[in-house]
DRENDO-1510 file (C-alpha; in Angstrom, 1 decimal, always signed):
<recs>
REC; n; res; u; v; w
REC; 1; MET; -112.4; -35.5; -41.6 .
REC; 2; ASP; -113.3; -36.7; -45.1 .
REC; 3; VAL; -112.3; -40.4; -45.3 .
REC; 4; SER; -112.5; -42.2; -48.6 .
REC; 5; LEU; -113.6; -45.8; -48.9 .
REC; 6; THR; -110.0; -46.7; -50.0 .
REC; 7; LEU; -108.6; -45.3; -46.7 .
REC; 8; TRP; -111.2; -47.3; -44.7 .
REC; 9; VAL; -110.2; -50.5; -46.6 .
REC; 10; LEU; -106.5; -49.8; -46.1 .
REC; 11; THR; -107.0; -49.1; -42.4 .
REC; 12; ILE; -109.0; -52.3; -41.8 .
REC; 13; LEU; -106.4; -54.3; -43.8 .
REC; 14; GLY; -103.6; -52.8; -41.8 .
REC; 15; LEU; -105.2; -53.5; -38.5 .
REC; 16; ALA; -106.0; -57.1; -39.6 .
REC; 17; ALA; -102.3; -57.5; -40.6 .
REC; 18; LEU; -101.2; -56.3; -37.1 .
REC; 19; ILE; -103.7; -58.7; -35.4 .
REC; 20; ALA; -102.4; -61.6; -37.6 .
REC; 21; VAL; -98.8; -60.9; -36.6 .
REC; 22; ASP; -99.8; -60.7; -33.0 .
REC; 23; PHE; -101.7; -64.0; -33.3 .
REC; 24; PHE; -98.9; -65.7; -35.2 .
REC; 25; ILE; -96.3; -64.7; -32.5 .
REC; 26; GLY; -98.5; -65.9; -29.7 .
REC; 27; ARG; -100.1; -68.9; -31.4 .
REC; 28; LYS; -98.4; -71.4; -29.2 .
REC; 29; PRO; -100.0; -71.6; -25.7 .
REC; 30; HIS; -97.6; -70.3; -23.1 .
REC; 31; ASP; -97.4; -68.3; -19.9 .
REC; 32; VAL; -96.9; -64.6; -20.8 .
REC; 33; SER; -94.0; -63.1; -19.0 .
REC; 34; ILE; -93.8; -59.5; -17.7 .
REC; 35; LYS; -91.1; -58.8; -20.3 .
REC; 36; GLU; -93.2; -60.0; -23.2 .
REC; 37; ALA; -96.3; -58.2; -22.1 .
REC; 38; GLY; -94.3; -55.0; -21.5 .
REC; 39; ILE; -92.7; -55.1; -25.0 .
REC; 40; TRP; -96.0; -55.6; -26.8 .
REC; 41; THR; -97.7; -53.0; -24.7 .
REC; 42; VAL; -95.1; -50.5; -25.8 .
REC; 43; VAL; -95.4; -51.7; -29.4 .
REC; 44; TRP; -99.2; -51.0; -29.4 .
REC; 45; ILE; -98.8; -47.6; -27.8 .
REC; 46; VAL; -96.1; -46.6; -30.2 .
REC; 47; LEU; -98.3; -47.8; -33.2 .
REC; 48; ALA; -101.2; -45.7; -31.8 .
REC; 49; GLY; -98.9; -42.7; -31.4 .
REC; 50; LEU; -97.6; -43.1; -35.0 .
REC; 51; PHE; -101.2; -43.3; -36.3 .
REC; 52; GLY; -102.1; -40.2; -34.4 .
REC; 53; LEU; -99.0; -38.4; -35.9 .
REC; 54; GLY; -100.1; -39.6; -39.3 .
REC; 55; LEU; -103.5; -37.9; -38.7 .
REC; 56; LEU; -101.7; -34.8; -37.6 .
REC; 57; VAL; -99.6; -34.7; -40.8 .
REC; 58; PHE; -102.4; -35.5; -43.3 .
REC; 59; GLY; -105.5; -34.4; -41.5 .
REC; 60; GLY; -104.4; -31.6; -39.2 .
REC; 61; GLY; -104.4; -30.9; -35.5 .
REC; 62; GLN; -108.2; -31.3; -35.0 .
REC; 63; PRO; -108.4; -35.0; -36.0 .
REC; 64; ALA; -105.1; -35.9; -34.3 .
REC; 65; GLY; -106.3; -34.2; -31.0 .
REC; 66; GLU; -109.6; -36.1; -31.2 .
REC; 67; PHE; -107.8; -39.4; -31.8 .
REC; 68; PHE; -105.4; -39.0; -28.9 .
REC; 69; ALA; -108.3; -37.8; -26.6 .
REC; 70; GLY; -110.4; -40.8; -27.7 .
REC; 71; PHE; -107.6; -43.3; -27.4 .
REC; 72; ILE; -106.6; -42.2; -23.9 .
REC; 73; THR; -110.2; -42.2; -22.8 .
REC; 74; GLU; -110.9; -45.7; -24.2 .
REC; 75; LYS; -107.6; -47.0; -22.8 .
REC; 76; SER; -108.4; -45.8; -19.3 .
REC; 77; LEU; -111.9; -47.2; -19.5 .
REC; 78; SER; -110.5; -50.5; -20.7 .
REC; 79; VAL; -108.3; -50.8; -17.7 .
REC; 80; ASP; -111.4; -50.9; -15.6 .
REC; 81; ASN; -112.6; -53.8; -17.8 .
REC; 82; LEU; -109.6; -55.8; -16.7 .
REC; 83; PHE; -111.1; -56.2; -13.2 .
REC; 84; VAL; -113.9; -58.2; -14.7 .
REC; 85; PHE; -111.6; -60.1; -17.0 .
REC; 86; VAL; -109.7; -61.3; -13.9 .
REC; 87; LEU; -113.0; -62.5; -12.4 .
REC; 88; ILE; -114.0; -64.3; -15.6 .
REC; 89; MET; -110.6; -66.1; -15.7 .
REC; 90; ALA; -111.0; -67.2; -12.1 .
REC; 91; LYS; -114.6; -68.3; -12.6 .
REC; 92; PHE; -113.8; -70.6; -15.5 .
REC; 93; SER; -110.4; -71.7; -14.0 .
REC; 94; VAL; -108.6; -70.8; -17.3 .
REC; 95; PRO; -105.1; -72.4; -17.3 .
REC; 96; SER; -102.4; -69.6; -17.3 .
REC; 97; GLN; -100.9; -70.9; -20.6 .
REC; 98; TYR; -104.3; -70.4; -22.4 .
REC; 99; GLN; -105.2; -67.0; -21.0 .
REC; 100; GLN; -103.5; -65.0; -23.8 .
REC; 101; ARG; -105.4; -67.0; -26.5 .
REC; 102; VAL; -108.7; -66.4; -24.7 .
REC; 103; LEU; -108.1; -62.7; -24.4 .
REC; 104; LEU; -107.0; -62.4; -28.1 .
REC; 105; VAL; -110.1; -64.0; -29.5 .
REC; 106; GLY; -112.4; -62.4; -26.9 .
REC; 107; VAL; -111.0; -58.9; -27.8 .
REC; 108; LEU; -111.5; -59.7; -31.5 .
REC; 109; ILE; -115.1; -60.5; -30.9 .
REC; 110; ALA; -115.5; -57.3; -28.9 .
REC; 111; LEU; -113.9; -55.3; -31.7 .
REC; 112; VAL; -116.3; -56.6; -34.4 .
REC; 113; LEU; -119.3; -56.0; -32.2 .
REC; 114; ARG; -118.1; -52.5; -31.3 .
REC; 115; ALA; -117.7; -51.7; -35.0 .
REC; 116; ILE; -121.4; -52.4; -35.4 .
REC; 117; PHE; -122.2; -50.2; -32.4 .
REC; 118; ILE; -120.1; -47.4; -33.8 .
REC; 119; ALA; -121.8; -47.6; -37.2 .
REC; 120; ALA; -125.2; -47.5; -35.6 .
REC; 121; GLY; -124.2; -44.6; -33.3 .
REC; 122; ALA; -122.8; -42.6; -36.2 .
REC; 123; ALA; -126.1; -43.2; -38.2 .
REC; 124; VAL; -128.2; -42.0; -35.3 .
REC; 125; ILE; -126.1; -38.9; -34.6 .
REC; 126; ALA; -126.2; -37.9; -38.3 .
REC; 127; ASN; -130.0; -38.0; -38.3 .
REC; 128; PHE; -130.9; -37.0; -34.8 .
REC; 129; ALA; -128.9; -34.3; -33.1 .
REC; 130; TRP; -131.0; -34.6; -30.0 .
REC; 131; VAL; -129.4; -37.9; -29.2 .
REC; 132; PHE; -126.5; -35.9; -27.7 .
REC; 133; TYR; -128.8; -35.1; -24.8 .
REC; 134; ILE; -129.4; -38.8; -24.2 .
REC; 135; PHE; -125.7; -39.6; -24.4 .
REC; 136; GLY; -124.8; -36.8; -22.1 .
REC; 137; ALA; -127.4; -37.7; -19.5 .
REC; 138; PHE; -126.4; -41.3; -19.7 .
REC; 139; LEU; -122.7; -40.6; -19.1 .
REC; 140; ILE; -123.5; -38.3; -16.1 .
REC; 141; TRP; -125.7; -41.0; -14.7 .
REC; 142; THR; -123.0; -43.6; -15.2 .
REC; 143; ALA; -120.4; -41.3; -13.5 .
REC; 144; TRP; -122.7; -41.0; -10.5 .
REC; 145; LYS; -123.2; -44.8; -10.5 .
REC; 146; LEU; -119.4; -45.4; -10.5 .
REC; 147; ILE; -119.0; -43.1; -7.5 .
REC; 148; GLN; -121.7; -44.9; -5.6 .
REC; 149; GLU; -120.1; -48.3; -6.4 .
REC; 150; ALA; -116.7; -47.0; -5.4 .
REC; 151; ARG; -118.0; -45.7; -2.0 .
REC; 152; SER; -119.9; -49.0; -1.3 .
REC; 153; ASP; -118.1; -51.5; +1.0 .
REC; 154; GLU; -119.6; -54.4; -1.0 .
REC; 155; GLU; -117.3; -55.9; -3.6 .
REC; 156; ASP; -118.5; -58.2; -6.4 .
REC; 157; GLU; -116.1; -61.1; -6.1 .
REC; 158; GLU; -117.8; -63.4; -8.7 .
REC; 159; PHE; -118.6; -63.0; -12.3 .
REC; 160; GLU; -122.2; -63.7; -13.3 .
REC; 161; GLU; -122.9; -65.0; -16.8 .
REC; 162; ASN; -125.3; -63.0; -19.0 .
REC; 163; LYS; -128.5; -64.6; -20.3 .
REC; 164; LEU; -127.2; -64.9; -23.9 .
REC; 165; LEU; -124.1; -66.9; -22.7 .
REC; 166; LYS; -126.3; -69.2; -20.5 .
REC; 167; ALA; -128.6; -69.8; -23.4 .
REC; 168; ALA; -125.7; -70.8; -25.6 .
REC; 169; GLU; -124.5; -73.3; -22.9 .
REC; 170; ARG; -127.9; -74.9; -22.7 .
REC; 171; ARG; -128.3; -75.1; -26.4 .
REC; 172; PHE; -125.0; -76.6; -27.3 .
REC; 173; GLY; -123.7; -78.1; -24.0 .
REC; 174; VAL; -120.3; -77.6; -22.5 .
REC; 175; ALA; -117.5; -80.2; -22.0 .
REC; 176; ASP; -116.3; -80.9; -18.5 .
REC; 177; ARG; -112.7; -79.9; -19.1 .
REC; 178; TYR; -110.4; -78.0; -21.4 .
REC; 179; HIS; -109.1; -79.7; -24.5 .
REC; 180; GLY; -106.1; -77.6; -25.3 .
REC; 181; THR; -107.2; -74.7; -27.5 .
REC; 182; LYS; -110.0; -76.6; -29.2 .
REC; 183; LEU; -113.4; -74.8; -29.3 .
REC; 184; TRP; -115.6; -77.7; -30.2 .
REC; 185; ILE; -115.3; -81.5; -29.5 .
REC; 186; GLN; -117.3; -84.6; -30.0 .
REC; 187; GLN; -118.6; -85.9; -26.7 .
REC; 188; ASN; -121.0; -88.9; -26.4 .
REC; 189; GLY; -121.7; -88.6; -30.1 .
REC; 190; LYS; -122.7; -84.9; -29.7 .
REC; 191; ARG; -120.8; -81.8; -30.8 .
REC; 192; VAL; -120.4; -79.6; -27.7 .
REC; 193; MET; -118.5; -76.4; -26.8 .
REC; 194; THR; -115.4; -76.5; -24.7 .
REC; 195; PRO; -114.8; -74.2; -21.7 .
REC; 196; MET; -112.3; -72.4; -23.9 .
REC; 197; LEU; -115.1; -71.2; -26.3 .
REC; 198; VAL; -117.4; -70.3; -23.4 .
REC; 199; VAL; -114.8; -68.0; -21.7 .
REC; 200; MET; -114.0; -66.4; -25.1 .
REC; 201; LEU; -117.7; -65.6; -25.5 .
REC; 202; ALA; -117.8; -64.3; -21.9 .
REC; 203; ILE; -114.9; -61.9; -22.5 .
REC; 204; GLY; -116.3; -60.6; -25.8 .
REC; 205; SER; -119.9; -60.2; -24.7 .
REC; 206; THR; -118.9; -58.6; -21.4 .
REC; 207; ASP; -116.8; -56.0; -23.2 .
REC; 208; VAL; -119.8; -55.1; -25.3 .
REC; 209; LEU; -121.6; -54.2; -22.1 .
REC; 210; PHE; -118.7; -51.8; -21.3 .
REC; 211; ALA; -119.2; -50.3; -24.7 .
REC; 212; LEU; -122.5; -48.8; -23.5 .
REC; 213; ASP; -120.6; -46.1; -21.7 .
REC; 214; SER; -117.3; -46.0; -23.7 .
REC; 215; ILE; -118.9; -45.5; -27.1 .
REC; 216; PRO; -121.0; -42.5; -26.0 .
REC; 217; ALA; -117.9; -41.2; -24.2 .
REC; 218; ILE; -115.8; -41.1; -27.3 .
REC; 219; PHE; -118.7; -39.7; -29.4 .
REC; 220; GLY; -118.5; -36.9; -26.9 .
REC; 221; LEU; -115.0; -36.1; -28.1 .
REC; 222; THR; -115.4; -36.7; -31.8 .
REC; 223; GLN; -118.3; -37.4; -34.2 .
REC; 224; ASP; -116.0; -38.8; -36.8 .
REC; 225; PRO; -116.7; -42.6; -37.2 .
REC; 226; TYR; -113.2; -43.2; -38.6 .
REC; 227; ILE; -111.5; -41.7; -35.5 .
REC; 228; VAL; -114.0; -43.4; -33.1 .
REC; 229; PHE; -113.3; -46.8; -34.7 .
REC; 230; THR; -109.5; -46.5; -34.9 .
REC; 231; ALA; -109.3; -45.2; -31.3 .
REC; 232; ASN; -111.3; -48.1; -30.1 .
REC; 233; ALA; -109.3; -50.6; -32.2 .
REC; 234; PHE; -105.9; -49.4; -30.8 .
REC; 235; ALA; -107.2; -49.3; -27.2 .
REC; 236; LEU; -108.7; -52.8; -27.4 .
REC; 237; MET; -105.9; -54.5; -29.3 .
REC; 238; GLY; -103.3; -53.6; -26.6 .
REC; 239; LEU; -105.7; -54.8; -23.9 .
REC; 240; ARG; -104.4; -58.4; -23.8 .
REC; 241; GLN; -100.8; -57.4; -23.1 .
REC; 242; LEU; -102.0; -54.8; -20.5 .
REC; 243; TYR; -103.8; -57.6; -18.7 .
REC; 244; PHE; -100.6; -59.5; -18.0 .
REC; 245; LEU; -98.5; -56.4; -17.5 .
REC; 246; ILE; -100.6; -54.7; -14.8 .
REC; 247; GLY; -102.5; -57.7; -13.4 .
REC; 248; GLY; -100.9; -57.3; -10.0 .
REC; 249; LEU; -101.2; -53.5; -10.1 .
REC; 250; LEU; -105.0; -53.5; -10.6 .
REC; 251; ARG; -105.7; -53.9; -6.9 .
REC; 252; LYS; -103.6; -50.9; -6.1 .
REC; 253; LEU; -105.6; -48.6; -8.4 .
REC; 254; VAL; -108.2; -48.0; -5.6 .
REC; 255; HIS; -109.2; -44.6; -6.9 .
REC; 256; LEU; -109.6; -45.6; -10.5 .
REC; 257; SER; -113.4; -45.6; -10.3 .
REC; 258; TYR; -113.4; -42.0; -9.0 .
REC; 259; GLY; -111.1; -40.9; -11.8 .
REC; 260; LEU; -113.3; -42.6; -14.5 .
REC; 261; SER; -116.4; -41.1; -13.0 .
REC; 262; ILE; -114.9; -37.6; -13.3 .
REC; 263; ILE; -113.9; -38.3; -16.9 .
REC; 264; LEU; -117.4; -39.6; -17.9 .
REC; 265; GLY; -119.1; -36.8; -16.0 .
REC; 266; PHE; -116.9; -34.2; -17.8 .
REC; 267; ILE; -117.6; -35.7; -21.2 .
REC; 268; GLY; -121.3; -35.9; -20.4 .
REC; 269; VAL; -121.4; -32.2; -19.6 .
REC; 270; LYS; -119.4; -31.6; -22.8 .
REC; 271; LEU; -122.1; -33.5; -24.8 .
REC; 272; VAL; -125.0; -31.6; -23.2 .
REC; 273; LEU; -123.2; -28.3; -24.0 .
REC; 274; HIS; -122.7; -29.4; -27.6 .
REC; 275; ALA; -126.3; -30.4; -27.9 .
REC; 276; LEU; -127.5; -27.0; -26.6 .
REC; 277; HIS; -125.1; -25.3; -29.0 .
REC; 278; GLU; -126.6; -27.4; -31.9 .
REC; 279; SER; -130.1; -26.3; -30.8 .
REC; 280; GLY; -129.1; -22.7; -31.1 .
REC; 281; VAL; -128.5; -21.9; -27.5 .
REC; 282; HIS; -125.4; -19.7; -27.0 .
REC; 283; VAL; -123.3; -21.7; -24.5 .
REC; 284; PRO; -119.5; -22.2; -24.4 .
REC; 285; GLU; -118.2; -25.5; -25.9 .
REC; 286; ILE; -115.3; -27.4; -24.5 .
REC; 287; SER; -112.4; -27.7; -27.0 .
REC; 288; ILE; -110.4; -30.9; -27.7 .
REC; 289; PRO; -107.2; -29.5; -26.1 .
REC; 290; VAL; -109.1; -28.7; -22.9 .
REC; 291; SER; -110.7; -32.2; -23.0 .
REC; 292; LEU; -107.3; -33.9; -23.5 .
REC; 293; GLY; -105.8; -31.9; -20.7 .
REC; 294; VAL; -108.6; -32.7; -18.3 .
REC; 295; ILE; -108.5; -36.4; -19.1 .
REC; 296; CYS; -104.7; -36.7; -18.7 .
REC; 297; SER; -104.7; -34.7; -15.5 .
REC; 298; VAL; -107.4; -36.8; -13.9 .
REC; 299; LEU; -105.6; -40.0; -14.8 .
REC; 300; ILE; -102.3; -38.8; -13.5 .
REC; 301; VAL; -103.8; -37.6; -10.2 .
REC; 302; THR; -105.9; -40.7; -9.8 .
REC; 303; THR; -102.9; -43.0; -10.3 .
REC; 304; ILE; -100.7; -41.0; -7.8 .
REC; 305; THR; -103.4; -40.9; -5.1 .
REC; 306; SER; -104.2; -44.6; -5.7 .
REC; 307; LEU; -100.6; -45.7; -5.2 .
REC; 308; ARG; -100.2; -43.6; -2.1 .
REC; 309; ALA; -103.4; -44.9; -0.6 .
REC; 310; SER; -102.3; -48.5; -1.4 .
REC; 311; ARG; -98.9; -47.9; +0.2 .
REC; 312; LYS; -100.4; -46.5; +3.4 .
REC; 313; GLN; -102.9; -49.4; +3.6 .
REC; 314; ALA; -100.1; -51.9; +3.2 .
REC; 315; ALA; -98.1; -50.2; +5.9 .
REC; 316; VAL; -101.1; -50.3; +8.3 .
REC; 317; GLU; -101.7; -54.0; +7.6 .
REC; 318; LYS; -98.0; -54.7; +8.2 .
REC; 319; ALA; -98.1; -52.9; +11.5 .
REC; 320; GLN; -101.2; -54.7; +12.6 .
REC; 321; LYS; -99.6; -58.1; +11.8 .
REC; 322; GLU; -96.5; -57.2; +13.7 .
REC; 323; THR; -98.6; -56.0; +16.7 .
REC; 324; GLU; -100.7; -59.2; +16.6 .
REC; 325; GLY; -97.6; -61.4; +16.3 .
REC; 326; ALA; -95.7; -59.7; +19.2 .
REC; 327; PRO; -97.7; -61.2; +22.2 .
REC; 328; LYS; -97.6; -64.6; +20.6 .
REC; 329; ALA; -93.8; -64.3; +20.3 .
REC; 330; ASP; -93.5; -63.3; +24.0 .
REC; 331; ILE; -95.6; -66.3; +25.1 .
REC; 332; GLU; -93.4; -68.7; +23.1 .
REC; 333; ALA; -90.3; -67.1; +24.6 .
</recs>
C-alpha cells in the first residue's frame, strides 16, 4: 500500500492524541476496576476495528486483511507477555494504585523501541529478500522452544533483570521506597532513580525482547511497514487495560503456549514458502484469508481447551481437599 508522508504524520498524531486522552483520564493514581478495564479494552478494540475498516474502504481488502491478521497475532502474543508483567509487578512490589501508570509508560517505551525495530526490519527486507529464510527459521525454532517450555514441569516464578537494567541501577542508584509517581528524587545530595522508574524500564525493555518473535511474525503476514506499525501500536496500547481485565484469567489459559507455538510455526512456514517463491521456486503461497482463519481458529480452540482443562483441574483439587478433610472431620466428631 502506497502511504504518503502526510498519512504517516496524521496517523502518528492521531495515535499520540489517543494516548494523551488515555493518560489524562488515568493521570490520578488509583486501583483500576474490572469495569474501567473492560470499557477501555472494548474502546481500543473498537478503534482498531474502525482503523481496519478505514483501510478496507480506502486501501482495499488486502491491506485490511493484513492489518486484522497482524493485529490479532500481535494481540495474542502480547497476552503471553502479561505473564511476565505480573512477575515484574510482584518482584518490585508495585502498589496497586501505581500499576496502571507503570504499564502506560512502559508500553510507550516499548512502542518507541518497536518502531525502531520495524524501520530496521523494513529496510533489511527491502534490500535482502533472503532474510525471510532467517525469519522463518527463527519463528519455527521459537515455536518448538515454546512447546518445550510448555511441556516442562519447571515454572519460572521470578523475574530476572536484564544486564542493561542492572547497569542503570548501578550507575544512578535506586531509592529504597516509592515516592508517589516521581521518577527521580534527591537522596543524600545525589539524584537517584525511584523504583517507579526502574519498573517502567523493566516493562519496556522486557517487551522489546518479546518483539524478537512478534516483529518477524507480523512481517510474515505483511511487508508493509505502515500496517506493521499500526497493528503493533493498537495491540500494545490496549495491553494496559487487558492486564487488569484478565489478570485472574491468565492462570487458566494453560494451553496458550501451545496455541502461540502453532501460530508462530505456521507463520514461519509461510515465510519460508514466500522466500522460496521470491527465489523463483514454484511453491504454493499461503493467502491472508487462510492465515487469518488459521490464527483465529487456533486461538478459539486454545481458549476453549484451556478453560476446560482449568475447570477439570479445579474440580480434582476440590475433590482432593474434601477427601483430605473428611477423616479429620470424623476424628473431631
